[in-house]
C-alpha positions in Angstrom: -0.3 0.4 0.3 1.0 4.1 -0.9 1.7 5.7 1.7 1.4 9.3 2.1 3.9 11.9 2.1 4.8 13.3 5.2 5.8 16.6 3.9 5.9 18.1 0.6 9.3 19.5 -0.2 8.4 20.6 -4.1 5.1 20.7 -6.5 5.1 20.7 -9.8 2.7 22.3 -11.8 1.5 22.0 -15.0 -1.2 22.7 -17.7 -1.5 20.6 -21.0 -3.4 20.8 -24.1 -4.6 18.8 -26.6 -2.8 16.3 -25.4 -0.3 14.0 -27.4 -0.3 16.5 -30.0 -0.8 19.6 -27.7 1.5 21.3 -25.8 2.3 21.9 -22.1 3.6 24.7 -19.8 5.0 25.2 -16.2 2.9 27.4 -13.6 6.0 29.5 -13.1 6.5 29.9 -17.1 10.2 27.8 -16.9 8.7 25.0 -18.7 7.2 25.6 -22.8 6.8 22.3 -24.8 5.4 21.6 -28.0 3.7 17.8 -27.8 4.3 15.1 -30.5 2.9 11.8 -31.1 5.5 8.6 -30.4 7.5 8.1 -33.6 5.2 11.1 -35.6 7.2 14.5 -38.0 5.3 16.3 -34.9 8.2 19.3 -33.9 7.6 18.5 -30.2 8.5 15.9 -27.6 6.4 13.6 -26.6 4.9 12.2 -22.6 7.9 8.9 -23.3 10.7 11.0 -23.7 10.3 13.5 -20.7 9.5 10.5 -18.5 13.1 9.1 -19.4 15.0 12.6 -18.7 12.6 13.2 -15.6 13.9 9.8 -14.3 17.5 10.2 -15.4 18.1 13.0 -13.5 16.4 12.0 -10.7 18.2 8.6 -10.6 21.6 10.3 -10.4 20.8 12.9 -7.8 19.4 9.1 -5.6 23.2 7.7 -7.3 24.8 10.4 -5.7 23.4 9.9 -2.1 23.9 5.7 -2.3 27.6 6.8 -3.2 28.0 9.1 0.1 26.3 6.4 2.0 29.5 4.7 0.3 32.2 6.6 1.1 32.2 6.8 -3.0 33.1 10.0 -5.2 31.1 9.1 -8.5 33.0 10.4 -11.5 32.0 14.2 -13.2 30.4 12.4 -16.2 28.2 10.2 -14.5 25.6 9.7 -17.1 22.2 7.5 -17.6 20.5 6.3 -20.4 17.3 5.4 -20.3 15.3 4.1 -22.4 11.2 3.9 -22.3 9.2 1.9 -24.5 5.6 2.5 -25.4 4.2 -1.0 -25.8 1.0 -3.2 -25.8 -0.5 -6.1 -24.1 -3.0 -7.4 -25.3 -5.2 -4.3 -26.4 -3.1 -1.9 -23.2 -0.8 0.1 -23.6 2.0 -0.3 -21.4 6.1 1.0 -20.5 9.0 -0.6 -19.8 12.4 0.7 -19.3 16.2 0.3 -19.6 18.3 2.3 -17.4 21.6 2.3 -18.5 24.5 3.8 -16.2 28.2 5.1 -17.0 30.1 5.2 -13.4 33.3 5.1 -15.2 36.7 4.9 -13.8 34.3 2.8 -10.6 34.5 -1.1 -9.8 32.4 -2.6 -11.6 30.8 -4.5 -8.3 30.9 -1.2 -6.4 29.1 0.1 -9.4 26.5 -2.4 -9.6 26.2 -1.8 -5.7 25.2 2.0 -5.8 23.2 1.2 -8.9 20.5 -0.8 -7.2 20.9 0.9 -4.0 19.5 4.2 -5.9 16.9 2.1 -7.5 15.9 1.3 -3.9 16.1 5.8 -3.2 14.8 7.1 -6.4 11.2 8.3 -6.5 10.5 7.3 -10.0 11.7 3.6 -9.6 9.4 3.0 -6.7 6.6 4.7 -8.3 7.5 1.7 -11.3 8.5 -0.7 -9.3 5.9 -3.8 -10.2 4.5 -1.7 -12.8 6.8 -1.9 -15.5 9.6 -4.2 -16.2 12.5 -2.3 -15.7 16.2 -3.4 -16.5 19.2 -1.5 -15.3 23.1 -2.0 -15.9 26.5 -1.1 -15.5 27.4 0.8 -18.8 
């Protein structure tokens, strides 16, 4: 069962019109984007790309926290290449994802420990756990 947030740290607010072929804007005006369906020739981005970017950024923050707990310094060029698939299961739509993590200079077993810990800490990872297939790998 999901736990309710005890203390709100930040609330993102957006207004979206037109669905996958529309536009979205944040309440503070810092985000203004055109949306296009995946695979279309439209000029905008799509929700799967936005999800991949948000999850990647959050995951790097979770890796930083996990590395601090292990007294490991992450490389300056730490990166996550996220792949989010939109597919079908029968007549329903479904997501699946792969997070490919680059931790150059970090021993592979240590990198895997950091990635596994980050997957437990990251709110995006927790939100998807048990709901979509997620593969984690060290690049």
